[in-house]
N, C-alpha and C positions, 0 to 999 in steps of 0.2 A: 168312389168316388164319383162324382159326375159330369160326368166335360165342361159341362158351363161353369163347371165351382173350380174349370182349369186352368183351367182363363180365364189371363187377369179382366180387371173391371177396368170399361174403355168407359167413359165421360167422354164425354159434349163437347163440341169446341167453340165454346163463346163469339158469337160473329159480334165486332163492333163496325157499326157502319156509320163512316166521319160523315161529318160536312161539308160540303166543301166550303170554301172559304170564297172562292172567286167566283163569277157567276161567266157562261164559258161566252168568249166578243165569233162574234162570227161579220163581223168587219176583216180589212184587212189588215194586217201585227205590226201589222204601225202603229198604230191607230189600237191596239188591245193597253197598253199604258199611259199613262199623263207622259206622261216624262220619256219615250220613243221621241218621241217628233221633235226634240229638242237637243238630239247627240248626231241626226246630222247634217240640223242646222248648223248645232257648232261649227263643225268641221269644212262645210262652204265655207260660212265667215267668217273659220279659221286662212284657210288659202285669198282669202282675195284681201282678206288689210293685211294675209303681208303681198302681195302683190299693189297694193296702193302702199301699203307704207316704205316700203322700200323706194321708191325715185325720192318721196322724201324727207329718206333720215339722211340719202346722200343728196338731197339740196338741189334735185332735177327736179321738184314738184313747190311750192310755192304757194303752205296756207296762210291764212291774219290771224297770227294768235300772237298772245304773251309766253305759245313758253316755247321754246325748240320741236327739235325729234327727238334731241336728247332727253329732253326732261319730259315729252312723252311718252318716248320709252319706259323711263323710271315710272309714272306713273301707272301706266298699262302692265304692266311685272308687279307692283307694291298693289293695284286695285284693281285693274283689268278685269 
């Protein structure tokens, strides 16, 4: 029996090359996806809105509207 016959047959592995789904972004990571700028803007808006809403809720600042501060709060919690 020869040396080649005693060794197990080696199979060549097939190499599968995946197609990239996204193009690489050369700019800022914040702008690499369309939704990313909305997260920091949303968090800034949330902080500013609370600071503006609290004086209105306690009646220190009056706005000319048909809704009371409580009604605005209910509206924003439901539809916000």
